[in-house]
CHARMM internal coordinates of N, CA and C (Angstrom, degrees):
IC EDIT
DIST 1 N 1 CA 1.4460
DIST 1 CA 1 C 1.5230
ANGL 1 N 1 CA 1 C 108.83
DIST 1 C 2 N 1.2933
ANGL 1 CA 1 C 2 N 114.72
DIHE 1 N 1 CA 1 C 2 N 128.89
DIST 2 N 2 CA 1.4555
ANGL 1 C 2 N 2 CA 119.18
DIHE 1 CA 1 C 2 N 2 CA -175.94
DIST 2 CA 2 C 1.5225
ANGL 2 N 2 CA 2 C 113.83
DIHE 1 C 2 N 2 CA 2 C -109.13
DIST 2 C 3 N 1.3273
ANGL 2 CA 2 C 3 N 117.48
DIHE 2 N 2 CA 2 C 3 N -1.82
DIST 3 N 3 CA 1.4627
ANGL 2 C 3 N 3 CA 120.67
DIHE 2 CA 2 C 3 N 3 CA -179.81
DIST 3 CA 3 C 1.5191
ANGL 3 N 3 CA 3 C 109.84
DIHE 2 C 3 N 3 CA 3 C -119.26
DIST 3 C 4 N 1.3237
ANGL 3 CA 3 C 4 N 115.51
DIHE 3 N 3 CA 3 C 4 N 157.21
DIST 4 N 4 CA 1.4587
ANGL 3 C 4 N 4 CA 120.31
DIHE 3 CA 3 C 4 N 4 CA 177.26
DIST 4 CA 4 C 1.5194
ANGL 4 N 4 CA 4 C 112.00
DIHE 3 C 4 N 4 CA 4 C -84.10
DIST 4 C 5 N 1.3394
ANGL 4 CA 4 C 5 N 116.69
DIHE 4 N 4 CA 4 C 5 N -32.15
DIST 5 N 5 CA 1.4593
ANGL 4 C 5 N 5 CA 122.16
DIHE 4 CA 4 C 5 N 5 CA -178.35
DIST 5 CA 5 C 1.5163
ANGL 5 N 5 CA 5 C 110.37
DIHE 4 C 5 N 5 CA 5 C -134.27
DIST 5 C 6 N 1.3300
ANGL 5 CA 5 C 6 N 115.31
DIHE 5 N 5 CA 5 C 6 N 148.51
DIST 6 N 6 CA 1.4628
ANGL 5 C 6 N 6 CA 121.85
DIHE 5 CA 5 C 6 N 6 CA 179.40
DIST 6 CA 6 C 1.5156
ANGL 6 N 6 CA 6 C 109.43
DIHE 5 C 6 N 6 CA 6 C -126.96
DIST 6 C 7 N 1.3218
ANGL 6 CA 6 C 7 N 116.67
DIHE 6 N 6 CA 6 C 7 N 140.82
DIST 7 N 7 CA 1.4606
ANGL 6 C 7 N 7 CA 120.93
DIHE 6 CA 6 C 7 N 7 CA 169.49
DIST 7 CA 7 C 1.5292
ANGL 7 N 7 CA 7 C 106.34
DIHE 6 C 7 N 7 CA 7 C -69.97
DIST 7 C 8 N 1.3284
ANGL 7 CA 7 C 8 N 119.13
DIHE 7 N 7 CA 7 C 8 N 153.84
DIST 8 N 8 CA 1.4653
ANGL 7 C 8 N 8 CA 120.29
DIHE 7 CA 7 C 8 N 8 CA -178.09
DIST 8 CA 8 C 1.5290
ANGL 8 N 8 CA 8 C 114.24
DIHE 7 C 8 N 8 CA 8 C -53.65
DIST 8 C 9 N 1.3331
ANGL 8 CA 8 C 9 N 118.32
DIHE 8 N 8 CA 8 C 9 N -37.77
DIST 9 N 9 CA 1.4691
ANGL 8 C 9 N 9 CA 119.50
DIHE 8 CA 8 C 9 N 9 CA 179.61
DIST 9 CA 9 C 1.5276
ANGL 9 N 9 CA 9 C 110.97
DIHE 8 C 9 N 9 CA 9 C -65.38
DIST 9 C 10 N 1.3340
ANGL 9 CA 9 C 10 N 117.61
DIHE 9 N 9 CA 9 C 10 N -35.26
DIST 10 N 10 CA 1.4619
ANGL 9 C 10 N 10 CA 120.74
DIHE 9 CA 9 C 10 N 10 CA 178.04
DIST 10 CA 10 C 1.5281
ANGL 10 N 10 CA 10 C 111.22
DIHE 9 C 10 N 10 CA 10 C -76.17
DIST 10 C 11 N 1.3239
ANGL 10 CA 10 C 11 N 116.51
DIHE 10 N 10 CA 10 C 11 N -35.80
DIST 11 N 11 CA 1.4649
ANGL 10 C 11 N 11 CA 120.45
DIHE 10 CA 10 C 11 N 11 CA 175.55
DIST 11 CA 11 C 1.5248
ANGL 11 N 11 CA 11 C 110.03
DIHE 10 C 11 N 11 CA 11 C -62.19
DIST 11 C 12 N 1.3297
ANGL 11 CA 11 C 12 N 116.17
DIHE 11 N 11 CA 11 C 12 N -36.64
DIST 12 N 12 CA 1.4674
ANGL 11 C 12 N 12 CA 120.61
DIHE 11 CA 11 C 12 N 12 CA 178.15
DIST 12 CA 12 C 1.5217
ANGL 12 N 12 CA 12 C 110.81
DIHE 11 C 12 N 12 CA 12 C -61.80
DIST 12 C 13 N 1.3221
ANGL 12 CA 12 C 13 N 116.78
DIHE 12 N 12 CA 12 C 13 N -41.15
DIST 13 N 13 CA 1.4690
ANGL 12 C 13 N 13 CA 120.73
DIHE 12 CA 12 C 13 N 13 CA 178.70
DIST 13 CA 13 C 1.5265
ANGL 13 N 13 CA 13 C 109.74
DIHE 12 C 13 N 13 CA 13 C -64.20
DIST 13 C 14 N 1.3251
ANGL 13 CA 13 C 14 N 116.77
DIHE 13 N 13 CA 13 C 14 N -44.84
DIST 14 N 14 CA 1.4654
ANGL 13 C 14 N 14 CA 121.15
DIHE 13 CA 13 C 14 N 14 CA -179.83
DIST 14 CA 14 C 1.5282
ANGL 14 N 14 CA 14 C 110.81
DIHE 13 C 14 N 14 CA 14 C -60.59
DIST 14 C 15 N 1.3297
ANGL 14 CA 14 C 15 N 116.53
DIHE 14 N 14 CA 14 C 15 N -41.76
DIST 15 N 15 CA 1.4666
ANGL 14 C 15 N 15 CA 120.93
DIHE 14 CA 14 C 15 N 15 CA -178.25
DIST 15 CA 15 C 1.5219
ANGL 15 N 15 CA 15 C 113.29
DIHE 14 C 15 N 15 CA 15 C -83.21
DIST 15 C 16 N 1.3272
ANGL 15 CA 15 C 16 N 117.20
DIHE 15 N 15 CA 15 C 16 N -13.22
DIST 16 N 16 CA 1.4624
ANGL 15 C 16 N 16 CA 120.50
DIHE 15 CA 15 C 16 N 16 CA -179.36
DIST 16 CA 16 C 1.5135
ANGL 16 N 16 CA 16 C 112.81
DIHE 15 C 16 N 16 CA 16 C 74.35
DIST 16 C 17 N 1.3246
ANGL 16 CA 16 C 17 N 116.85
DIHE 16 N 16 CA 16 C 17 N 35.38
DIST 17 N 17 CA 1.4643
ANGL 16 C 17 N 17 CA 120.80
DIHE 16 CA 16 C 17 N 17 CA 178.76
DIST 17 CA 17 C 1.5181
ANGL 17 N 17 CA 17 C 109.57
DIHE 16 C 17 N 17 CA 17 C -136.76
DIST 17 C 18 N 1.3058
ANGL 17 CA 17 C 18 N 115.77
DIHE 17 N 17 CA 17 C 18 N 176.43
DIST 18 N 18 CA 1.4635
ANGL 17 C 18 N 18 CA 119.75
DIHE 17 CA 17 C 18 N 18 CA -177.51
DIST 18 CA 18 C 1.5299
ANGL 18 N 18 CA 18 C 110.88
DIHE 17 C 18 N 18 CA 18 C -77.67
DIST 18 C 19 N 1.3197
ANGL 18 CA 18 C 19 N 114.65
DIHE 18 N 18 CA 18 C 19 N 159.93
DIST 19 N 19 CA 1.4583
ANGL 18 C 19 N 19 CA 121.48
DIHE 18 CA 18 C 19 N 19 CA 176.73
DIST 19 CA 19 C 1.5328
ANGL 19 N 19 CA 19 C 109.65
DIHE 18 C 19 N 19 CA 19 C -62.29
DIST 19 C 20 N 1.3195
ANGL 19 CA 19 C 20 N 116.29
DIHE 19 N 19 CA 19 C 20 N -38.56
DIST 20 N 20 CA 1.4663
ANGL 19 C 20 N 20 CA 121.17
DIHE 19 CA 19 C 20 N 20 CA 178.46
DIST 20 CA 20 C 1.5259
ANGL 20 N 20 CA 20 C 110.62
DIHE 19 C 20 N 20 CA 20 C -61.60
DIST 20 C 21 N 1.3238
ANGL 20 CA 20 C 21 N 116.85
DIHE 20 N 20 CA 20 C 21 N -41.87
DIST 21 N 21 CA 1.4675
ANGL 20 C 21 N 21 CA 120.71
DIHE 20 CA 20 C 21 N 21 CA 178.90
DIST 21 CA 21 C 1.5291
ANGL 21 N 21 CA 21 C 110.57
DIHE 20 C 21 N 21 CA 21 C -62.83
DIST 21 C 22 N 1.3268
ANGL 21 CA 21 C 22 N 116.70
DIHE 21 N 21 CA 21 C 22 N -39.60
DIST 22 N 22 CA 1.4670
ANGL 21 C 22 N 22 CA 120.30
DIHE 21 CA 21 C 22 N 22 CA 178.47
DIST 22 CA 22 C 1.5277
ANGL 22 N 22 CA 22 C 110.01
DIHE 21 C 22 N 22 CA 22 C -63.61
DIST 22 C 23 N 1.3291
ANGL 22 CA 22 C 23 N 117.44
DIHE 22 N 22 CA 22 C 23 N -43.73
DIST 23 N 23 CA 1.4641
ANGL 22 C 23 N 23 CA 119.89
DIHE 22 CA 22 C 23 N 23 CA 178.24
DIST 23 CA 23 C 1.5286
ANGL 23 N 23 CA 23 C 111.31
DIHE 22 C 23 N 23 CA 23 C -63.66
DIST 23 C 24 N 1.3188
ANGL 23 CA 23 C 24 N 117.85
DIHE 23 N 23 CA 23 C 24 N -35.78
DIST 24 N 24 CA 1.4731
ANGL 23 C 24 N 24 CA 120.63
DIHE 23 CA 23 C 24 N 24 CA 176.02
DIST 24 CA 24 C 1.5302
ANGL 24 N 24 CA 24 C 110.69
DIHE 23 C 24 N 24 CA 24 C -63.67
DIST 24 C 25 N 1.3311
ANGL 24 CA 24 C 25 N 116.26
DIHE 24 N 24 CA 24 C 25 N -43.06
DIST 25 N 25 CA 1.4647
ANGL 24 C 25 N 25 CA 120.58
DIHE 24 CA 24 C 25 N 25 CA 178.67
DIST 25 CA 25 C 1.5246
ANGL 25 N 25 CA 25 C 111.14
DIHE 24 C 25 N 25 CA 25 C -63.57
DIST 25 C 26 N 1.3216
ANGL 25 CA 25 C 26 N 116.70
DIHE 25 N 25 CA 25 C 26 N -39.66
DIST 26 N 26 CA 1.4638
ANGL 25 C 26 N 26 CA 121.01
DIHE 25 CA 25 C 26 N 26 CA 177.75
DIST 26 CA 26 C 1.5259
ANGL 26 N 26 CA 26 C 109.69
DIHE 25 C 26 N 26 CA 26 C -64.15
DIST 26 C 27 N 1.3285
ANGL 26 CA 26 C 27 N 116.29
DIHE 26 N 26 CA 26 C 27 N -47.19
DIST 27 N 27 CA 1.4695
ANGL 26 C 27 N 27 CA 121.08
DIHE 26 CA 26 C 27 N 27 CA -178.27
DIST 27 CA 27 C 1.5277
ANGL 27 N 27 CA 27 C 111.79
DIHE 26 C 27 N 27 CA 27 C -62.06
DIST 27 C 28 N 1.3336
ANGL 27 CA 27 C 28 N 116.56
DIHE 27 N 27 CA 27 C 28 N -37.71
DIST 28 N 28 CA 1.4654
ANGL 27 C 28 N 28 CA 120.30
DIHE 27 CA 27 C 28 N 28 CA -179.13
DIST 28 CA 28 C 1.5280
ANGL 28 N 28 CA 28 C 112.56
DIHE 27 C 28 N 28 CA 28 C -78.88
DIST 28 C 29 N 1.3295
ANGL 28 CA 28 C 29 N 117.35
DIHE 28 N 28 CA 28 C 29 N -11.53
DIST 29 N 29 CA 1.4547
ANGL 28 C 29 N 29 CA 120.86
DIHE 28 CA 28 C 29 N 29 CA -179.29
DIST 29 CA 29 C 1.5145
ANGL 29 N 29 CA 29 C 113.89
DIHE 28 C 29 N 29 CA 29 C 88.90
DIST 29 C 30 N 1.3244
ANGL 29 CA 29 C 30 N 117.34
DIHE 29 N 29 CA 29 C 30 N 1.73
DIST 30 N 30 CA 1.4692
ANGL 29 C 30 N 30 CA 120.65
DIHE 29 CA 29 C 30 N 30 CA 179.61
DIST 30 CA 30 C 1.5249
ANGL 30 N 30 CA 30 C 112.15
DIHE 29 C 30 N 30 CA 30 C -73.80
DIST 30 C 31 N 1.3231
ANGL 30 CA 30 C 31 N 116.36
DIHE 30 N 30 CA 30 C 31 N -24.95
DIST 31 N 31 CA 1.4637
ANGL 30 C 31 N 31 CA 121.61
DIHE 30 CA 30 C 31 N 31 CA 179.41
DIST 31 CA 31 C 1.5201
ANGL 31 N 31 CA 31 C 107.58
DIHE 30 C 31 N 31 CA 31 C -125.26
DIST 31 C 32 N 1.3182
ANGL 31 CA 31 C 32 N 116.21
DIHE 31 N 31 CA 31 C 32 N 119.20
DIST 32 N 32 CA 1.4650
ANGL 31 C 32 N 32 CA 121.75
DIHE 31 CA 31 C 32 N 32 CA -177.82
DIST 32 CA 32 C 1.5277
ANGL 32 N 32 CA 32 C 110.26
DIHE 31 C 32 N 32 CA 32 C -72.56
DIST 32 C 33 N 1.3197
ANGL 32 CA 32 C 33 N 115.60
DIHE 32 N 32 CA 32 C 33 N 139.89
DIST 33 N 33 CA 1.4599
ANGL 32 C 33 N 33 CA 120.88
DIHE 32 CA 32 C 33 N 33 CA 174.75
DIST 33 CA 33 C 1.5167
ANGL 33 N 33 CA 33 C 108.61
DIHE 32 C 33 N 33 CA 33 C -147.00
DIST 33 C 34 N 1.3178
ANGL 33 CA 33 C 34 N 115.12
DIHE 33 N 33 CA 33 C 34 N 164.97
DIST 34 N 34 CA 1.4589
ANGL 33 C 34 N 34 CA 121.04
DIHE 33 CA 33 C 34 N 34 CA 176.56
DIST 34 CA 34 C 1.5173
ANGL 34 N 34 CA 34 C 108.13
DIHE 33 C 34 N 34 CA 34 C -129.04
DIST 34 C 35 N 1.3109
ANGL 34 CA 34 C 35 N 115.32
DIHE 34 N 34 CA 34 C 35 N 161.75
DIST 35 N 35 CA 1.4500
ANGL 34 C 35 N 35 CA 120.44
DIHE 34 CA 34 C 35 N 35 CA 174.63
DIST 35 CA 35 C 1.5228
ANGL 35 N 35 CA 35 C 106.96
DIHE 34 C 35 N 35 CA 35 C -115.66
DIST 35 C 36 N 1.3213
ANGL 35 CA 35 C 36 N 116.96
DIHE 35 N 35 CA 35 C 36 N 127.21
DIST 36 N 36 CA 1.4593
ANGL 35 C 36 N 36 CA 121.87
DIHE 35 CA 35 C 36 N 36 CA -179.33
DIST 36 CA 36 C 1.5172
ANGL 36 N 36 CA 36 C 108.78
DIHE 35 C 36 N 36 CA 36 C -134.60
DIST 36 C 37 N 1.3105
ANGL 36 CA 36 C 37 N 116.10
DIHE 36 N 36 CA 36 C 37 N 117.79
DIST 37 N 37 CA 1.4638
ANGL 36 C 37 N 37 CA 122.83
DIHE 36 CA 36 C 37 N 37 CA 179.61
DIST 37 CA 37 C 1.5254
ANGL 37 N 37 CA 37 C 112.29
DIHE 36 C 37 N 37 CA 37 C 48.61
DIST 37 C 38 N 1.3198
ANGL 37 CA 37 C 38 N 115.83
DIHE 37 N 37 CA 37 C 38 N 43.60
DIST 38 N 38 CA 1.4583
ANGL 37 C 38 N 38 CA 120.85
DIHE 37 CA 37 C 38 N 38 CA 177.48
DIST 38 CA 38 C 1.5161
ANGL 38 N 38 CA 38 C 115.03
DIHE 37 C 38 N 38 CA 38 C 85.71
DIST 38 C 39 N 1.3250
ANGL 38 CA 38 C 39 N 117.72
DIHE 38 N 38 CA 38 C 39 N -4.77
DIST 39 N 39 CA 1.4625
ANGL 38 C 39 N 39 CA 121.46
DIHE 38 CA 38 C 39 N 39 CA 179.71
DIST 39 CA 39 C 1.5174
ANGL 39 N 39 CA 39 C 110.08
DIHE 38 C 39 N 39 CA 39 C -100.76
DIST 39 C 40 N 1.3110
ANGL 39 CA 39 C 40 N 116.83
DIHE 39 N 39 CA 39 C 40 N 136.19
DIST 40 N 40 CA 1.4613
ANGL 39 C 40 N 40 CA 122.44
DIHE 39 CA 39 C 40 N 40 CA 172.56
DIST 40 CA 40 C 1.5200
ANGL 40 N 40 CA 40 C 106.04
DIHE 39 C 40 N 40 CA 40 C -88.17
DIST 40 C 41 N 1.3223
ANGL 40 CA 40 C 41 N 117.63
DIHE 40 N 40 CA 40 C 41 N 125.72
DIST 41 N 41 CA 1.4584
ANGL 40 C 41 N 41 CA 122.46
DIHE 40 CA 40 C 41 N 41 CA -178.27
DIST 41 CA 41 C 1.5246
ANGL 41 N 41 CA 41 C 109.98
DIHE 40 C 41 N 41 CA 41 C -128.75
DIST 41 C 42 N 1.3184
ANGL 41 CA 41 C 42 N 115.18
DIHE 41 N 41 CA 41 C 42 N 140.57
DIST 42 N 42 CA 1.4630
ANGL 41 C 42 N 42 CA 121.76
DIHE 41 CA 41 C 42 N 42 CA 177.49
DIST 42 CA 42 C 1.5288
ANGL 42 N 42 CA 42 C 107.25
DIHE 41 C 42 N 42 CA 42 C -110.69
DIST 42 C 43 N 1.3328
ANGL 42 CA 42 C 43 N 117.47
DIHE 42 N 42 CA 42 C 43 N 118.18
DIST 43 N 43 CA 1.4606
ANGL 42 C 43 N 43 CA 119.33
DIHE 42 CA 42 C 43 N 43 CA 178.16
DIST 43 CA 43 C 1.5347
ANGL 43 N 43 CA 43 C 111.34
DIHE 42 C 43 N 43 CA 43 C -63.61
DIST 43 C 44 N 1.3217
ANGL 43 CA 43 C 44 N 115.92
DIHE 43 N 43 CA 43 C 44 N 143.79
DIST 44 N 44 CA 1.4655
ANGL 43 C 44 N 44 CA 120.59
DIHE 43 CA 43 C 44 N 44 CA 177.88
DIST 44 CA 44 C 1.5255
ANGL 44 N 44 CA 44 C 109.91
DIHE 43 C 44 N 44 CA 44 C -57.24
DIST 44 C 45 N 1.3221
ANGL 44 CA 44 C 45 N 116.71
DIHE 44 N 44 CA 44 C 45 N -37.10
DIST 45 N 45 CA 1.4638
ANGL 44 C 45 N 45 CA 121.47
DIHE 44 CA 44 C 45 N 45 CA 178.62
DIST 45 CA 45 C 1.5285
ANGL 45 N 45 CA 45 C 111.06
DIHE 44 C 45 N 45 CA 45 C -59.28
DIST 45 C 46 N 1.3397
ANGL 45 CA 45 C 46 N 116.62
DIHE 45 N 45 CA 45 C 46 N -38.49
DIST 46 N 46 CA 1.4657
ANGL 45 C 46 N 46 CA 120.83
DIHE 45 CA 45 C 46 N 46 CA 179.56
DIST 46 CA 46 C 1.5254
ANGL 46 N 46 CA 46 C 110.94
DIHE 45 C 46 N 46 CA 46 C -66.00
DIST 46 C 47 N 1.3300
ANGL 46 CA 46 C 47 N 117.00
DIHE 46 N 46 CA 46 C 47 N -36.71
DIST 47 N 47 CA 1.4671
ANGL 46 C 47 N 47 CA 120.31
DIHE 46 CA 46 C 47 N 47 CA 177.37
DIST 47 CA 47 C 1.5274
ANGL 47 N 47 CA 47 C 110.44
DIHE 46 C 47 N 47 CA 47 C -64.47
DIST 47 C 48 N 1.3311
ANGL 47 CA 47 C 48 N 116.38
DIHE 47 N 47 CA 47 C 48 N -43.60
DIST 48 N 48 CA 1.4650
ANGL 47 C 48 N 48 CA 120.26
DIHE 47 CA 47 C 48 N 48 CA 179.26
DIST 48 CA 48 C 1.5267
ANGL 48 N 48 CA 48 C 111.24
DIHE 47 C 48 N 48 CA 48 C -64.46
DIST 48 C 49 N 1.3411
ANGL 48 CA 48 C 49 N 116.73
DIHE 48 N 48 CA 48 C 49 N -42.30
DIST 49 N 49 CA 1.4639
ANGL 48 C 49 N 49 CA 120.50
DIHE 48 CA 48 C 49 N 49 CA 179.17
DIST 49 CA 49 C 1.5274
ANGL 49 N 49 CA 49 C 111.20
DIHE 48 C 49 N 49 CA 49 C -64.73
DIST 49 C 50 N 1.3247
ANGL 49 CA 49 C 50 N 117.17
DIHE 49 N 49 CA 49 C 50 N -39.70
DIST 50 N 50 CA 1.4562
ANGL 49 C 50 N 50 CA 120.73
DIHE 49 CA 49 C 50 N 50 CA 178.98
DIST 50 CA 50 C 1.5296
ANGL 50 N 50 CA 50 C 110.18
DIHE 49 C 50 N 50 CA 50 C -64.88
DIST 50 C 51 N 1.3283
ANGL 50 CA 50 C 51 N 117.37
DIHE 50 N 50 CA 50 C 51 N -44.01
DIST 51 N 51 CA 1.4639
ANGL 50 C 51 N 51 CA 121.08
DIHE 50 CA 50 C 51 N 51 CA 178.85
DIST 51 CA 51 C 1.5306
ANGL 51 N 51 CA 51 C 110.23
DIHE 50 C 51 N 51 CA 51 C -62.55
DIST 51 C 52 N 1.3188
ANGL 51 CA 51 C 52 N 117.00
DIHE 51 N 51 CA 51 C 52 N -40.72
DIST 52 N 52 CA 1.4659
ANGL 51 C 52 N 52 CA 121.16
DIHE 51 CA 51 C 52 N 52 CA 178.49
DIST 52 CA 52 C 1.5297
ANGL 52 N 52 CA 52 C 110.32
DIHE 51 C 52 N 52 CA 52 C -62.97
DIST 52 C 53 N 1.3233
ANGL 52 CA 52 C 53 N 116.42
DIHE 52 N 52 CA 52 C 53 N -41.31
DIST 53 N 53 CA 1.4655
ANGL 52 C 53 N 53 CA 121.49
DIHE 52 CA 52 C 53 N 53 CA 178.17
DIST 53 CA 53 C 1.5311
ANGL 53 N 53 CA 53 C 110.92
DIHE 52 C 53 N 53 CA 53 C -61.70
DIST 53 C 54 N 1.3274
ANGL 53 CA 53 C 54 N 116.90
DIHE 53 N 53 CA 53 C 54 N -41.34
DIST 54 N 54 CA 1.4661
ANGL 53 C 54 N 54 CA 120.68
DIHE 53 CA 53 C 54 N 54 CA 178.84
DIST 54 CA 54 C 1.5232
ANGL 54 N 54 CA 54 C 111.38
DIHE 53 C 54 N 54 CA 54 C -63.62
DIST 54 C 55 N 1.3342
ANGL 54 CA 54 C 55 N 116.24
DIHE 54 N 54 CA 54 C 55 N -41.09
DIST 55 N 55 CA 1.4652
ANGL 54 C 55 N 55 CA 120.05
DIHE 54 CA 54 C 55 N 55 CA 179.75
DIST 55 CA 55 C 1.5239
ANGL 55 N 55 CA 55 C 111.06
DIHE 54 C 55 N 55 CA 55 C -65.05
DIST 55 C 56 N 1.3334
ANGL 55 CA 55 C 56 N 116.53
DIHE 55 N 55 CA 55 C 56 N -40.27
DIST 56 N 56 CA 1.4664
ANGL 55 C 56 N 56 CA 120.27
DIHE 55 CA 55 C 56 N 56 CA -179.66
DIST 56 CA 56 C 1.5261
ANGL 56 N 56 CA 56 C 111.32
DIHE 55 C 56 N 56 CA 56 C -67.68
DIST 56 C 57 N 1.3269
ANGL 56 CA 56 C 57 N 116.64
DIHE 56 N 56 CA 56 C 57 N -33.65
DIST 57 N 57 CA 1.4658
ANGL 56 C 57 N 57 CA 121.03
DIHE 56 CA 56 C 57 N 57 CA -178.68
DIST 57 CA 57 C 1.5229
ANGL 57 N 57 CA 57 C 112.19
DIHE 56 C 57 N 57 CA 57 C -76.28
DIST 57 C 58 N 1.3245
ANGL 57 CA 57 C 58 N 117.02
DIHE 57 N 57 CA 57 C 58 N -19.79
DIST 58 N 58 CA 1.4714
ANGL 57 C 58 N 58 CA 120.59
DIHE 57 CA 57 C 58 N 58 CA -176.96
DIST 58 CA 58 C 1.5094
ANGL 58 N 58 CA 58 C 111.71
DIHE 57 C 58 N 58 CA 58 C -76.97
END
COOR INIT
IC SEED 1 N 1 CA 1 C
IC BUILD
C-alpha cells in the first residue's frame, strides 16, 4: 500500500469487493473510516486490520 488514505471505491479494489460492500462495512463499523472536508476516507491501516480480522476468523 502506497497511500495513507483510500476513497471507498479504491478501498473496494484493494479488498477485492464492491463499493457497496465497503460502504456496508463502514456503516456497520467493521471498517473504520473518517470524513474530511466532505470526503469519506478509509485509512490504509484500517484496510490492513480488516484483512487481518478476516484471516483470523477463517
